[in-house]
N, CA, C and O atoms as a GROMACS GRO file, in nm:
protein
  496
    1MET      N    1   2.011  21.198   6.025
    1MET     CA    2   2.153  21.181   6.007
    1MET      C    3   2.185  21.039   5.964
    1MET      O    4   2.265  21.018   5.873
    2ALA      N    5   2.123  20.942   6.028
    2ALA     CA    6   2.148  20.802   5.991
    2ALA      C    7   2.099  20.775   5.850
    2ALA      O    8   2.163  20.701   5.775
    3LEU      N    9   1.986  20.835   5.812
    3LEU     CA   10   1.932  20.816   5.678
    3LEU      C   11   2.028  20.872   5.573
    3LEU      O   12   2.046  20.812   5.467
    4THR      N   13   2.088  20.985   5.602
    4THR     CA   14   2.187  21.044   5.510
    4THR      C   15   2.305  20.951   5.493
    4THR      O   16   2.354  20.931   5.382
    5TRP      N   17   2.352  20.894   5.603
    5TRP     CA   18   2.466  20.802   5.596
    5TRP      C   19   2.431  20.678   5.514
    5TRP      O   20   2.510  20.635   5.431
    6ILE      N   21   2.313  20.621   5.536
    6ILE     CA   22   2.271  20.501   5.462
    6ILE      C   23   2.261  20.532   5.314
    6ILE      O   24   2.306  20.454   5.230
    7PHE      N   25   2.202  20.645   5.280
    7PHE     CA   26   2.186  20.684   5.140
    7PHE      C   27   2.321  20.703   5.073
    7PHE      O   28   2.344  20.650   4.964
    8SER      N   29   2.411  20.778   5.136
    8SER     CA   30   2.541  20.804   5.074
    8SER      C   31   2.625  20.677   5.065
    8SER      O   32   2.697  20.658   4.967
    9THR      N   33   2.618  20.591   5.165
    9THR     CA   34   2.694  20.466   5.162
    9THR      C   35   2.642  20.374   5.052
    9THR      O   36   2.721  20.310   4.982
   10SER      N   37   2.512  20.367   5.037
   10SER     CA   38   2.456  20.280   4.933
   10SER      C   39   2.497  20.330   4.794
   10SER      O   40   2.523  20.248   4.705
   11LEU      N   41   2.503  20.461   4.774
   11LEU     CA   42   2.547  20.514   4.644
   11LEU      C   43   2.692  20.476   4.616
   11LEU      O   44   2.725  20.440   4.503
   12VAL      N   45   2.776  20.484   4.716
   12VAL     CA   46   2.917  20.450   4.696
   12VAL      C   47   2.934  20.301   4.670
   12VAL      O   48   3.008  20.262   4.580
   13LEU      N   49   2.864  20.219   4.748
   13LEU     CA   50   2.879  20.074   4.732
   13LEU      C   51   2.817  20.023   4.603
   13LEU      O   52   2.866  19.926   4.545
   14LYS      N   53   2.711  20.088   4.557
   14LYS     CA   54   2.645  20.045   4.433
   14LYS      C   55   2.738  20.062   4.313
   14LYS      O   56   2.741  19.977   4.224
   15ASN      N   57   2.813  20.169   4.311
   15ASN     CA   58   2.901  20.200   4.198
   15ASN      C   59   3.048  20.191   4.234
   15ASN      O   60   3.131  20.264   4.179
   16ILE      N   61   3.081  20.102   4.327
   16ILE     CA   62   3.218  20.099   4.378
   16ILE      C   63   3.321  20.062   4.271
   16ILE      O   64   3.434  20.111   4.275
   17GLN      N   65   3.283  19.978   4.177
   17GLN     CA   66   3.379  19.935   4.074
   17GLN      C   67   3.387  20.034   3.958
   17GLN      O   68   3.481  20.029   3.879
   18ASP      N   69   3.288  20.123   3.948
   18ASP     CA   70   3.285  20.216   3.835
   18ASP      C   71   3.387  20.329   3.849
   18ASP      O   72   3.448  20.370   3.750
   19ASN      N   73   3.404  20.380   3.970
   19ASN     CA   74   3.489  20.497   3.984
   19ASN      C   75   3.552  20.500   4.124
   19ASN      O   76   3.481  20.508   4.224
   20ILE      N   77   3.683  20.493   4.128
   20ILE     CA   78   3.755  20.497   4.256
   20ILE      C   79   3.740  20.633   4.323
   20ILE      O   80   3.760  20.645   4.444
   21LEU      N   81   3.706  20.734   4.245
   21LEU     CA   82   3.687  20.868   4.299
   21LEU      C   83   3.570  20.872   4.397
   21LEU      O   84   3.570  20.952   4.491
   22HIS      N   85   3.469  20.785   4.376
   22HIS     CA   86   3.356  20.780   4.469
   22HIS      C   87   3.402  20.738   4.609
   22HIS      O   88   3.358  20.794   4.710
   23ILE      N   89   3.491  20.641   4.614
   23ILE     CA   90   3.542  20.593   4.743
   23ILE      C   91   3.620  20.705   4.813
   23ILE      O   92   3.600  20.732   4.931
   24PHE      N   93   3.709  20.769   4.737
   24PHE     CA   94   3.788  20.877   4.793
   24PHE      C   95   3.699  20.992   4.842
   24PHE      O   96   3.720  21.045   4.951
   25SER      N   97   3.600  21.029   4.763
   25SER     CA   98   3.508  21.137   4.800
   25SER      C   99   3.429  21.101   4.926
   25SER      O  100   3.411  21.184   5.015
   26PHE      N  101   3.382  20.976   4.931
   26PHE     CA  102   3.307  20.931   5.048
   26PHE      C  103   3.394  20.936   5.174
   26PHE      O  104   3.349  20.984   5.278
   27CYS      N  105   3.517  20.888   5.165
   27CYS     CA  106   3.608  20.891   5.281
   27CYS      C  107   3.637  21.034   5.324
   27CYS      O  108   3.636  21.064   5.443
   28LEU      N  109   3.663  21.121   5.229
   28LEU     CA  110   3.692  21.260   5.261
   28LEU      C  111   3.570  21.328   5.324
   28LEU      O  112   3.583  21.401   5.422
   29GLY      N  113   3.452  21.303   5.269
   29GLY     CA  114   3.330  21.360   5.325
   29GLY      C  115   3.303  21.310   5.466
   29GLY      O  116   3.261  21.388   5.552
   30THR      N  117   3.326  21.181   5.490
   30THR     CA  118   3.307  21.125   5.624
   30THR      C  119   3.404  21.188   5.723
   30THR      O  120   3.365  21.222   5.834
   31PHE      N  121   3.530  21.204   5.682
   31PHE     CA  122   3.630  21.265   5.769
   31PHE      C  123   3.593  21.410   5.803
   31PHE      O  124   3.596  21.449   5.920
   32ILE      N  125   3.559  21.487   5.701
   32ILE     CA  126   3.526  21.628   5.723
   32ILE      C  127   3.401  21.640   5.811
   32ILE      O  128   3.396  21.723   5.902
   33GLY      N  129   3.301  21.558   5.783
   33GLY     CA  130   3.178  21.561   5.863
   33GLY      C  131   3.203  21.526   6.009
   33GLY      O  132   3.148  21.590   6.098
   34SER      N  133   3.285  21.425   6.032
   34SER     CA  134   3.316  21.387   6.171
   34SER      C  135   3.395  21.497   6.241
   34SER      O  136   3.369  21.527   6.358
   35TYR      N  137   3.490  21.556   6.170
   35TYR     CA  138   3.572  21.662   6.229
   35TYR      C  139   3.488  21.784   6.265
   35TYR      O  140   3.498  21.836   6.376
   36ILE      N  141   3.405  21.829   6.172
   36ILE     CA  142   3.321  21.946   6.198
   36ILE      C  143   3.219  21.915   6.307
   36ILE      O  144   3.191  21.999   6.392
   37GLY      N  145   3.164  21.793   6.305
   37GLY     CA  146   3.070  21.753   6.409
   37GLY      C  147   3.131  21.754   6.547
   37GLY      O  148   3.066  21.794   6.644
   38SER      N  149   3.258  21.710   6.558
   38SER     CA  150   3.324  21.710   6.689
   38SER      C  151   3.352  21.853   6.737
   38SER      O  152   3.345  21.881   6.856
   39ILE      N  153   3.383  21.943   6.644
   39ILE     CA  154   3.404  22.084   6.681
   39ILE      C  155   3.273  22.145   6.732
   39ILE      O  156   3.272  22.215   6.833
   40ILE      N  157   3.164  22.120   6.661
   40ILE     CA  158   3.033  22.173   6.703
   40ILE      C  159   2.994  22.117   6.840
   40ILE      O  160   2.947  22.190   6.926
   41GLU      N  161   3.015  21.986   6.858
   41GLU     CA  162   2.980  21.923   6.985
   41GLU      C  163   3.062  21.981   7.100
   41GLU      O  164   3.010  22.000   7.210
   42GLU      N  165   3.188  22.009   7.076
   42GLU     CA  166   3.274  22.068   7.178
   42GLU      C  167   3.230  22.211   7.211
   42GLU      O  168   3.234  22.252   7.328
   43LYS      N  169   3.188  22.287   7.111
   43LYS     CA  170   3.142  22.425   7.133
   43LYS      C  171   3.010  22.427   7.211
   43LYS      O  172   2.992  22.511   7.299
   44LEU      N  173   2.919  22.336   7.179
   44LEU     CA  174   2.792  22.331   7.251
   44LEU      C  175   2.812  22.288   7.395
   44LEU      O  176   2.749  22.342   7.486
   45ALA      N  177   2.900  22.193   7.416
   45ALA     CA  178   2.938  22.145   7.550
   45ALA      C  179   2.817  22.119   7.640
   45ALA      O  180   2.809  22.168   7.752
   46LEU      N  181   2.723  22.041   7.589
   46LEU     CA  182   2.607  22.005   7.668
   46LEU      C  183   2.644  21.893   7.764
   46LEU      O  184   2.731  21.811   7.734
   47GLY      N  185   2.579  21.890   7.876
   47GLY     CA  186   2.603  21.782   7.972
   47GLY      C  187   2.683  21.828   8.091
   47GLY      O  188   2.714  21.946   8.107
   48SER      N  189   2.716  21.731   8.174
   48SER     CA  190   2.785  21.758   8.300
   48SER      C  191   2.908  21.670   8.314
   48SER      O  192   2.917  21.563   8.255
   49ASN      N  193   3.001  21.718   8.392
   49ASN     CA  194   3.122  21.643   8.426
   49ASN      C  195   3.136  21.636   8.577
   49ASN      O  196   3.087  21.721   8.650
   50MET      N  197   3.203  21.533   8.620
   50MET     CA  198   3.246  21.523   8.760
   50MET      C  199   3.398  21.540   8.757
   50MET      O  200   3.470  21.459   8.699
   51ILE      N  201   3.444  21.645   8.821
   51ILE     CA  202   3.587  21.670   8.832
   51ILE      C  203   3.631  21.613   8.967
   51ILE      O  204   3.576  21.648   9.072
   52ILE      N  205   3.729  21.526   8.963
   52ILE     CA  206   3.786  21.470   9.086
   52ILE      C  207   3.926  21.526   9.097
   52ILE      O  208   4.013  21.498   9.015
   53GLY      N  209   3.948  21.606   9.200
   53GLY     CA  210   4.079  21.666   9.222
   53GLY      C  211   4.143  21.608   9.347
   53GLY      O  212   4.084  21.609   9.455
   54ILE      N  213   4.263  21.557   9.331
   54ILE     CA  214   4.338  21.505   9.446
   54ILE      C  215   4.448  21.606   9.474
   54ILE      O  216   4.540  21.623   9.394
   55THR      N  217   4.437  21.672   9.589
   55THR     CA  218   4.527  21.782   9.620
   55THR      C  219   4.599  21.758   9.752
   55THR      O  220   4.561  21.670   9.830
   56SER      N  221   4.702  21.837   9.776
   56SER     CA  222   4.776  21.830   9.902
   56SER      C  223   4.687  21.871  10.017
   56SER      O  224   4.600  21.956  10.001
   57LYS      N  225   4.709  21.813  10.131
   57LYS     CA  226   4.630  21.845  10.250
   57LYS      C  227   4.644  21.992  10.288
   57LYS      O  228   4.551  22.052  10.342
   58GLU      N  229   4.760  22.050  10.259
   58GLU     CA  230   4.784  22.191  10.294
   58GLU      C  231   4.699  22.286  10.211
   58GLU      O  232   4.685  22.403  10.246
   59LYS      N  233   4.643  22.239  10.103
   59LYS     CA  234   4.569  22.324  10.011
   59LYS      C  235   4.421  22.331  10.047
   59LYS      O  236   4.335  22.338   9.959
   60GLU      N  237   4.390  22.329  10.176
   60GLU     CA  238   4.252  22.331  10.221
   60GLU      C  239   4.179  22.457  10.176
   60GLU      O  240   4.057  22.456  10.160
   61SER      N  241   4.251  22.566  10.157
   61SER     CA  242   4.187  22.690  10.114
   61SER      C  243   4.127  22.675   9.974
   61SER      O  244   4.038  22.751   9.937
   62LEU      N  245   4.174  22.578   9.897
   62LEU     CA  246   4.121  22.555   9.763
   62LEU      C  247   3.972  22.524   9.769
   62LEU      O  248   3.894  22.575   9.688
   63THR      N  249   3.932  22.441   9.864
   63THR     CA  250   3.791  22.407   9.880
   63THR      C  251   3.708  22.532   9.906
   63THR      O  252   3.603  22.552   9.844
   64ASN      N  253   3.754  22.616   9.996
   64ASN     CA  254   3.680  22.739  10.028
   64ASN      C  255   3.673  22.833   9.908
   64ASN      O  256   3.568  22.894   9.883
   65LYS      N  257   3.781  22.846   9.833
   65LYS     CA  258   3.781  22.934   9.717
   65LYS      C  259   3.687  22.881   9.609
   65LYS      O  260   3.619  22.959   9.542
   66LEU      N  261   3.683  22.750   9.592
   66LEU     CA  262   3.591  22.692   9.495
   66LEU      C  263   3.446  22.717   9.536
   66LEU      O  264   3.361  22.746   9.451
   67ARG      N  265   3.419  22.706   9.664
   67ARG     CA  266   3.283  22.733   9.713
   67ARG      C  267   3.248  22.881   9.699
   67ARG      O  268   3.132  22.914   9.672
   68GLU      N  269   3.346  22.969   9.716
   68GLU     CA  270   3.322  23.112   9.695
   68GLU      C  271   3.288  23.140   9.550
   68GLU      O  272   3.216  23.236   9.520
   69LEU      N  273   3.339  23.056   9.459
   69LEU     CA  274   3.310  23.071   9.316
   69LEU      C  275   3.182  22.997   9.277
   69LEU      O  276   3.153  22.979   9.159
   70SER      N  277   3.106  22.953   9.378
   70SER     CA  278   2.975  22.887   9.360
   70SER      C  279   2.983  22.744   9.307
   70SER      O  280   2.888  22.695   9.247
   71PHE      N  281   3.096  22.678   9.328
   71PHE     CA  282   3.105  22.537   9.293
   71PHE      C  283   3.064  22.454   9.414
   71PHE      O  284   3.099  22.486   9.528
   72SER      N  285   2.990  22.349   9.389
   72SER     CA  286   2.955  22.256   9.495
   72SER      C  287   3.071  22.158   9.509
   72SER      O  288   3.106  22.088   9.414
   73VAL      N  289   3.130  22.152   9.626
   73VAL     CA  290   3.250  22.070   9.647
   73VAL      C  291   3.224  21.970   9.759
   73VAL      O  292   3.185  22.008   9.869
   74ILE      N  293   3.247  21.844   9.730
   74ILE     CA  294   3.245  21.741   9.833
   74ILE      C  295   3.391  21.709   9.862
   74ILE      O  296   3.467  21.674   9.772
   75GLU      N  297   3.428  21.720   9.988
   75GLU     CA  298   3.568  21.701  10.026
   75GLU      C  299   3.583  21.573  10.109
   75GLU      O  300   3.513  21.552  10.208
   76LEU      N  301   3.674  21.488  10.065
   76LEU     CA  302   3.705  21.364  10.135
   76LEU      C  303   3.852  21.367  10.175
   76LEU      O  304   3.932  21.436  10.113
   77GLU      N  305   3.886  21.291  10.278
   77GLU     CA  306   4.026  21.281  10.318
   77GLU      C  307   4.082  21.148  10.269
   77GLU      O  308   4.013  21.046  10.270
   78GLY      N  309   4.207  21.152  10.227
   78GLY     CA  310   4.273  21.032  10.180
   78GLY      C  311   4.420  21.034  10.216
   78GLY      O  312   4.470  21.131  10.272
   79LYS      N  313   4.488  20.926  10.185
   79LYS     CA  314   4.631  20.917  10.215
   79LYS      C  315   4.696  20.831  10.108
   79LYS      O  316   4.648  20.721  10.078
   80ASP      N  317   4.806  20.882  10.051
   80ASP     CA  318   4.884  20.799   9.960
   80ASP      C  319   5.002  20.742  10.036
   80ASP      O  320   4.998  20.738  10.159
   81LEU      N  321   5.104  20.699   9.968
   81LEU     CA  322   5.218  20.637  10.036
   81LEU      C  323   5.291  20.733  10.129
   81LEU      O  324   5.351  20.691  10.228
   82GLU      N  325   5.287  20.863  10.097
   82GLU     CA  326   5.367  20.958  10.173
   82GLU      C  327   5.285  21.059  10.253
   82GLU      O  328   5.315  21.085  10.370
   83ASP      N  329   5.182  21.116  10.192
   83ASP     CA  330   5.113  21.231  10.250
   83ASP      C  331   4.963  21.208  10.262
   83ASP      O  332   4.906  21.118  10.200
   84GLU      N  333   4.903  21.294  10.343
   84GLU     CA  334   4.757  21.299  10.346
   84GLU      C  335   4.711  21.387  10.230
   84GLU      O  336   4.778  21.483  10.193
   85LYS      N  337   4.597  21.353  10.175
   85LYS     CA  338   4.544  21.423  10.057
   85LYS      C  339   4.400  21.464  10.080
   85LYS      O  340   4.330  21.404  10.161
   86ASN      N  341   4.358  21.565  10.008
   86ASN     CA  342   4.217  21.601   9.998
   86ASN      C  343   4.167  21.550   9.864
   86ASN      O  344   4.233  21.568   9.762
   87ILE      N  345   4.053  21.487   9.865
   87ILE     CA  346   3.990  21.441   9.742
   87ILE      C  347   3.865  21.526   9.724
   87ILE      O  348   3.772  21.521   9.804
   88LEU      N  349   3.864  21.604   9.618
   88LEU     CA  350   3.754  21.697   9.592
   88LEU      C  351   3.668  21.643   9.479
   88LEU      O  352   3.718  21.615   9.370
   89LEU      N  353   3.539  21.628   9.505
   89LEU     CA  354   3.442  21.588   9.404
   89LEU      C  355   3.362  21.711   9.367
   89LEU      O  356   3.292  21.767   9.450
   90ILE      N  357   3.373  21.753   9.240
   90ILE     CA  358   3.314  21.880   9.198
   90ILE      C  359   3.228  21.856   9.073
   90ILE      O  360   3.282  21.845   8.963
   91PRO      N  361   3.096  21.849   9.089
   91PRO     CA  362   3.011  21.839   8.970
   91PRO      C  363   3.004  21.976   8.902
   91PRO      O  364   2.990  22.078   8.969
   92THR      N  365   3.013  21.977   8.770
   92THR     CA  366   3.008  22.103   8.696
   92THR      C  367   2.959  22.079   8.555
   92THR      O  368   2.954  21.965   8.508
   93THR      N  369   2.923  22.186   8.487
   93THR     CA  370   2.884  22.174   8.347
   93THR      C  371   3.009  22.161   8.261
   93THR      O  372   3.118  22.200   8.302
   94ARG      N  373   2.992  22.105   8.143
   94ARG     CA  374   3.108  22.091   8.053
   94ARG      C  375   3.163  22.226   8.011
   94ARG      O  376   3.282  22.239   7.983
   95LYS      N  377   3.077  22.328   8.008
   95LYS     CA  378   3.124  22.461   7.969
   95LYS      C  379   3.222  22.519   8.070
   95LYS      O  380   3.310  22.597   8.033
   96LYS      N  381   3.208  22.483   8.198
   96LYS     CA  382   3.295  22.536   8.302
   96LYS      C  383   3.415  22.446   8.331
   96LYS      O  384   3.503  22.482   8.410
   97LYS      N  385   3.420  22.330   8.269
   97LYS     CA  386   3.523  22.231   8.299
   97LYS      C  387   3.665  22.284   8.282
   97LYS      O  388   3.747  22.273   8.373
   98ARG      N  389   3.694  22.342   8.169
   98ARG     CA  390   3.831  22.386   8.140
   98ARG      C  391   3.879  22.494   8.238
   98ARG      O  392   3.992  22.488   8.286
   99LYS      N  393   3.792  22.592   8.267
   99LYS     CA  394   3.830  22.699   8.361
   99LYS      C  395   3.853  22.642   8.501
   99LYS      O  396   3.944  22.684   8.572
  100LEU      N  397   3.769  22.546   8.540
  100LEU     CA  398   3.783  22.484   8.671
  100LEU      C  399   3.916  22.408   8.683
  100LEU      O  400   3.984  22.418   8.784
  101ILE      N  401   3.951  22.334   8.580
  101ILE     CA  402   4.078  22.260   8.581
  101ILE      C  403   4.196  22.356   8.590
  101ILE      O  404   4.290  22.332   8.667
  102HIS      N  405   4.192  22.464   8.512
  102HIS     CA  406   4.301  22.562   8.518
  102HIS      C  407   4.310  22.627   8.656
  102HIS      O  408   4.420  22.652   8.705
  103PHE      N  409   4.196  22.654   8.717
  103PHE     CA  410   4.195  22.714   8.850
  103PHE      C  411   4.258  22.620   8.952
  103PHE      O  412   4.341  22.662   9.033
  104ILE      N  413   4.220  22.494   8.948
  104ILE     CA  414   4.276  22.396   9.043
  104ILE      C  415   4.427  22.384   9.023
  104ILE      O  416   4.502  22.383   9.120
  105LYS      N  417   4.470  22.374   8.898
  105LYS     CA  418   4.614  22.362   8.869
  105LYS      C  419   4.692  22.486   8.910
  105LYS      O  420   4.808  22.477   8.951
  106ARG      N  421   4.628  22.602   8.899
  106ARG     CA  422   4.695  22.726   8.942
  106ARG      C  423   4.712  22.728   9.093
  106ARG      O  424   4.813  22.778   9.144
  107MET      N  425   4.615  22.674   9.166
  107MET     CA  426   4.621  22.672   9.311
  107MET      C  427   4.715  22.561   9.364
  107MET      O  428   4.781  22.579   9.466
  108ASP      N  429   4.720  22.447   9.294
  108ASP     CA  430   4.803  22.335   9.336
  108ASP      C  431   4.861  22.268   9.212
  108ASP      O  432   4.794  22.186   9.148
  109LYS      N  433   4.985  22.303   9.180
  109LYS     CA  434   5.048  22.253   9.058
  109LYS      C  435   5.064  22.101   9.056
  109LYS      O  436   5.074  22.041   8.949
  110LYS      N  437   5.065  22.039   9.173
  110LYS     CA  438   5.083  21.894   9.181
  110LYS      C  439   4.948  21.819   9.189
  110LYS      O  440   4.946  21.697   9.208
  111ALA      N  441   4.840  21.891   9.174
  111ALA     CA  442   4.708  21.828   9.183
  111ALA      C  443   4.690  21.725   9.072
  111ALA      O  444   4.734  21.745   8.959
  112ILE      N  445   4.624  21.617   9.106
  112ILE     CA  446   4.585  21.516   9.008
  112ILE      C  447   4.438  21.541   8.979
  112ILE      O  448   4.357  21.549   9.072
  113ILE      N  449   4.404  21.552   8.852
  113ILE     CA  450   4.267  21.583   8.814
  113ILE      C  451   4.213  21.473   8.723
  113ILE      O  452   4.276  21.435   8.624
  114ILE      N  453   4.096  21.424   8.759
  114ILE     CA  454   4.028  21.321   8.681
  114ILE      C  455   3.894  21.381   8.637
  114ILE      O  456   3.822  21.438   8.719
  115VAL      N  457   3.862  21.367   8.510
  115VAL     CA  458   3.736  21.418   8.457
  115VAL      C  459   3.654  21.300   8.408
  115VAL      O  460   3.704  21.214   8.334
  116ASP      N  461   3.528  21.295   8.449
  116ASP     CA  462   3.440  21.188   8.406
  116ASP      C  463   3.303  21.248   8.373
  116ASP      O  464   3.267  21.353   8.424
  117ASN      N  465   3.228  21.179   8.287
  117ASN     CA  466   3.092  21.224   8.258
  117ASN      C  467   3.007  21.203   8.382
  117ASN      O  468   3.024  21.105   8.455
  118ALA      N  469   2.917  21.294   8.405
  118ALA     CA  470   2.826  21.284   8.519
  118ALA      C  471   2.684  21.274   8.466
  118ALA      O  472   2.644  21.349   8.377
  119TYR      N  473   2.610  21.181   8.520
  119TYR     CA  474   2.472  21.160   8.478
  119TYR      C  475   2.380  21.186   8.596
  119TYR      O  476   2.413  21.153   8.710
  120SER      N  477   2.267  21.243   8.568
  120SER     CA  478   2.169  21.269   8.672
  120SER      C  479   2.033  21.223   8.622
  120SER      O  480   1.986  21.270   8.519
  121ASP      N  481   1.971  21.134   8.696
  121ASP     CA  482   1.839  21.085   8.659
  121ASP      C  483   1.758  21.072   8.786
  121ASP      O  484   1.790  20.993   8.874
  122THR      N  485   1.653  21.150   8.795
  122THR     CA  486   1.572  21.149   8.917
  122THR      C  487   1.489  21.022   8.930
  122THR      O  488   1.431  20.998   9.036
  123ASN      N  489   1.482  20.940   8.824
  123ASN     CA  490   1.403  20.817   8.829
  123ASN      C  491   1.480  20.700   8.886
  123ASN      O  492   1.424  20.591   8.902
  124LEU      N  493   1.608  20.718   8.917
  124LEU     CA  494   1.688  20.606   8.969
  124LEU      C  495   1.662  20.585   9.115
  124LEU      O  496   1.720  20.495   9.175
   0.00000   0.00000   0.00000
């Protein structure tokens, strides 16, 4: 992929003064390639995410329902300015991320959800 980029960029830069169409074509090709690449990457959805859900203390059944759906849930207790909160740490695959977020929001409309990349390395 890098070799293709170097080759195409060198062709454009070598003849940059000869034809403005080369610049336009290169920009359009770069845009289309990046767009299609991002769509493919999103469809493959390789990797893991850590979903952090901050929910109302009354929504304790959410943890049990998530565990019934085979999600590993780490539950912590917290407190904001007004209420006690549950902080749920849920590692999941990127493919399950969207469904998990919708499920949490359906159970607790006021839930705050943070999504972060999760890395796992047994050599650490």
